PyMOL commands that place a pseudoatom at each C-alpha (Angstrom):
pseudoatom trace, name=CA, resn=UNK, resi=1, chain=A, elem=C, hetatm=0, pos=[127.608, 160.281, 69.590]
pseudoatom trace, name=CA, resn=UNK, resi=2, chain=A, elem=C, hetatm=0, pos=[124.770, 157.845, 69.798]
pseudoatom trace, name=CA, resn=UNK, resi=3, chain=A, elem=C, hetatm=0, pos=[121.298, 159.551, 69.817]
pseudoatom trace, name=CA, resn=UNK, resi=4, chain=A, elem=C, hetatm=0, pos=[122.319, 162.935, 68.565]
pseudoatom trace, name=CA, resn=UNK, resi=5, chain=A, elem=C, hetatm=0, pos=[120.733, 164.396, 65.551]
pseudoatom trace, name=CA, resn=UNK, resi=6, chain=A, elem=C, hetatm=0, pos=[122.562, 166.858, 63.291]
pseudoatom trace, name=CA, resn=UNK, resi=7, chain=A, elem=C, hetatm=0, pos=[122.816, 167.673, 59.615]
pseudoatom trace, name=CA, resn=UNK, resi=8, chain=A, elem=C, hetatm=0, pos=[125.924, 167.865, 57.587]
pseudoatom trace, name=CA, resn=UNK, resi=9, chain=A, elem=C, hetatm=0, pos=[125.877, 170.186, 54.591]
pseudoatom trace, name=CA, resn=UNK, resi=10, chain=A, elem=C, hetatm=0, pos=[128.006, 169.102, 51.671]
pseudoatom trace, name=CA, resn=UNK, resi=11, chain=A, elem=C, hetatm=0, pos=[127.786, 171.370, 48.667]
pseudoatom trace, name=CA, resn=UNK, resi=12, chain=A, elem=C, hetatm=0, pos=[124.095, 172.122, 48.035]
pseudoatom trace, name=CA, resn=UNK, resi=13, chain=A, elem=C, hetatm=0, pos=[122.950, 168.789, 49.737]
pseudoatom trace, name=CA, resn=UNK, resi=14, chain=A, elem=C, hetatm=0, pos=[122.178, 168.259, 53.488]
pseudoatom trace, name=CA, resn=UNK, resi=15, chain=A, elem=C, hetatm=0, pos=[122.514, 164.790, 54.930]
pseudoatom trace, name=CA, resn=UNK, resi=16, chain=A, elem=C, hetatm=0, pos=[120.650, 163.855, 58.108]
pseudoatom trace, name=CA, resn=UNK, resi=17, chain=A, elem=C, hetatm=0, pos=[122.892, 161.854, 60.401]
pseudoatom trace, name=CA, resn=UNK, resi=18, chain=A, elem=C, hetatm=0, pos=[121.658, 158.609, 61.738]
pseudoatom trace, name=CA, resn=UNK, resi=19, chain=A, elem=C, hetatm=0, pos=[120.054, 158.413, 65.149]
pseudoatom trace, name=CA, resn=UNK, resi=20, chain=A, elem=C, hetatm=0, pos=[122.244, 155.296, 66.017]
pseudoatom trace, name=CA, resn=UNK, resi=21, chain=A, elem=C, hetatm=0, pos=[125.658, 155.183, 64.637]
pseudoatom trace, name=CA, resn=UNK, resi=22, chain=A, elem=C, hetatm=0, pos=[126.216, 151.549, 65.627]
pseudoatom trace, name=CA, resn=UNK, resi=23, chain=A, elem=C, hetatm=0, pos=[123.739, 150.211, 62.957]
pseudoatom trace, name=CA, resn=UNK, resi=24, chain=A, elem=C, hetatm=0, pos=[123.056, 151.078, 59.386]
pseudoatom trace, name=CA, resn=UNK, resi=25, chain=A, elem=C, hetatm=0, pos=[119.278, 151.502, 58.832]
pseudoatom trace, name=CA, resn=UNK, resi=26, chain=A, elem=C, hetatm=0, pos=[118.380, 150.718, 55.213]
pseudoatom trace, name=CA, resn=UNK, resi=27, chain=A, elem=C, hetatm=0, pos=[114.708, 151.715, 55.945]
pseudoatom trace, name=CA, resn=UNK, resi=28, chain=A, elem=C, hetatm=0, pos=[115.537, 155.441, 56.074]
pseudoatom trace, name=CA, resn=UNK, resi=29, chain=A, elem=C, hetatm=0, pos=[116.525, 157.254, 52.775]
pseudoatom trace, name=CA, resn=UNK, resi=30, chain=A, elem=C, hetatm=0, pos=[118.146, 160.106, 54.706]
pseudoatom trace, name=CA, resn=UNK, resi=31, chain=A, elem=C, hetatm=0, pos=[120.382, 157.563, 56.585]
pseudoatom trace, name=CA, resn=UNK, resi=32, chain=A, elem=C, hetatm=0, pos=[121.280, 155.650, 53.442]
pseudoatom trace, name=CA, resn=UNK, resi=33, chain=A, elem=C, hetatm=0, pos=[122.324, 158.869, 51.792]
pseudoatom trace, name=CA, resn=UNK, resi=34, chain=A, elem=C, hetatm=0, pos=[124.348, 159.917, 54.851]
pseudoatom trace, name=CA, resn=UNK, resi=35, chain=A, elem=C, hetatm=0, pos=[126.102, 156.491, 55.061]
pseudoatom trace, name=CA, resn=UNK, resi=36, chain=A, elem=C, hetatm=0, pos=[126.819, 156.484, 51.360]
pseudoatom trace, name=CA, resn=UNK, resi=37, chain=A, elem=C, hetatm=0, pos=[128.642, 159.875, 51.754]
pseudoatom trace, name=CA, resn=UNK, resi=38, chain=A, elem=C, hetatm=0, pos=[130.440, 158.823, 54.900]
pseudoatom trace, name=CA, resn=UNK, resi=39, chain=A, elem=C, hetatm=0, pos=[131.620, 155.559, 53.407]
pseudoatom trace, name=CA, resn=UNK, resi=40, chain=A, elem=C, hetatm=0, pos=[132.216, 156.940, 49.786]
pseudoatom trace, name=CA, resn=UNK, resi=41, chain=A, elem=C, hetatm=0, pos=[129.988, 154.249, 48.216]
pseudoatom trace, name=CA, resn=UNK, resi=42, chain=A, elem=C, hetatm=0, pos=[126.889, 154.064, 46.136]
pseudoatom trace, name=CA, resn=UNK, resi=43, chain=A, elem=C, hetatm=0, pos=[123.490, 153.081, 47.532]
pseudoatom trace, name=CA, resn=UNK, resi=44, chain=A, elem=C, hetatm=0, pos=[123.769, 149.779, 45.756]
pseudoatom trace, name=CA, resn=UNK, resi=45, chain=A, elem=C, hetatm=0, pos=[127.209, 149.090, 47.298]
pseudoatom trace, name=CA, resn=UNK, resi=46, chain=A, elem=C, hetatm=0, pos=[125.879, 149.965, 50.696]
pseudoatom trace, name=CA, resn=UNK, resi=47, chain=A, elem=C, hetatm=0, pos=[122.874, 147.648, 50.455]
pseudoatom trace, name=CA, resn=UNK, resi=48, chain=A, elem=C, hetatm=0, pos=[125.161, 144.881, 49.069]
pseudoatom trace, name=CA, resn=UNK, resi=49, chain=A, elem=C, hetatm=0, pos=[127.469, 145.188, 52.141]
pseudoatom trace, name=CA, resn=UNK, resi=50, chain=A, elem=C, hetatm=0, pos=[124.724, 145.256, 54.610]
pseudoatom trace, name=CA, resn=UNK, resi=51, chain=A, elem=C, hetatm=0, pos=[123.298, 142.118, 53.045]
pseudoatom trace, name=CA, resn=UNK, resi=52, chain=A, elem=C, hetatm=0, pos=[126.627, 140.347, 53.126]
pseudoatom trace, name=CA, resn=UNK, resi=53, chain=A, elem=C, hetatm=0, pos=[127.907, 141.419, 56.596]
pseudoatom trace, name=CA, resn=UNK, resi=54, chain=A, elem=C, hetatm=0, pos=[124.827, 142.678, 58.481]
pseudoatom trace, name=CA, resn=UNK, resi=55, chain=A, elem=C, hetatm=0, pos=[123.925, 146.163, 59.546]
pseudoatom trace, name=CA, resn=UNK, resi=56, chain=A, elem=C, hetatm=0, pos=[126.602, 146.775, 62.156]
pseudoatom trace, name=CA, resn=UNK, resi=57, chain=A, elem=C, hetatm=0, pos=[128.515, 149.848, 61.222]
pseudoatom trace, name=CA, resn=UNK, resi=58, chain=A, elem=C, hetatm=0, pos=[131.825, 148.349, 62.226]
pseudoatom trace, name=CA, resn=UNK, resi=59, chain=A, elem=C, hetatm=0, pos=[131.288, 145.322, 60.077]
pseudoatom trace, name=CA, resn=UNK, resi=60, chain=A, elem=C, hetatm=0, pos=[130.286, 147.391, 57.053]
pseudoatom trace, name=CA, resn=UNK, resi=61, chain=A, elem=C, hetatm=0, pos=[133.400, 149.654, 57.613]
pseudoatom trace, name=CA, resn=UNK, resi=62, chain=A, elem=C, hetatm=0, pos=[135.525, 146.543, 57.663]
pseudoatom trace, name=CA, resn=UNK, resi=63, chain=A, elem=C, hetatm=0, pos=[133.892, 145.235, 54.541]
pseudoatom trace, name=CA, resn=UNK, resi=64, chain=A, elem=C, hetatm=0, pos=[134.919, 148.534, 52.864]
pseudoatom trace, name=CA, resn=UNK, resi=65, chain=A, elem=C, hetatm=0, pos=[138.349, 148.275, 54.324]
pseudoatom trace, name=CA, resn=UNK, resi=66, chain=A, elem=C, hetatm=0, pos=[137.983, 151.354, 56.505]
pseudoatom trace, name=CA, resn=UNK, resi=67, chain=A, elem=C, hetatm=0, pos=[138.545, 149.700, 59.939]
for i in range(1, 67): cmd.bond("trace and resi %d" % i, "trace and resi %d" % (i + 1))
show_as sticks, trace
zoom trace
């Protein structure tokens, strides 16, 4: 699904999906919010994970025990 833009509505909040699913971009607030929802983590936990293992989605998922 690389390169596709869509919005996921959860409750009253809409989350903009990332343009590139292979990396986690911490420069975009919308993407941070989307990844936090996807990975069931806080922004702080997501940033900590990216700082420890890099911005690869697979590595971050492994860090959270999802892969």
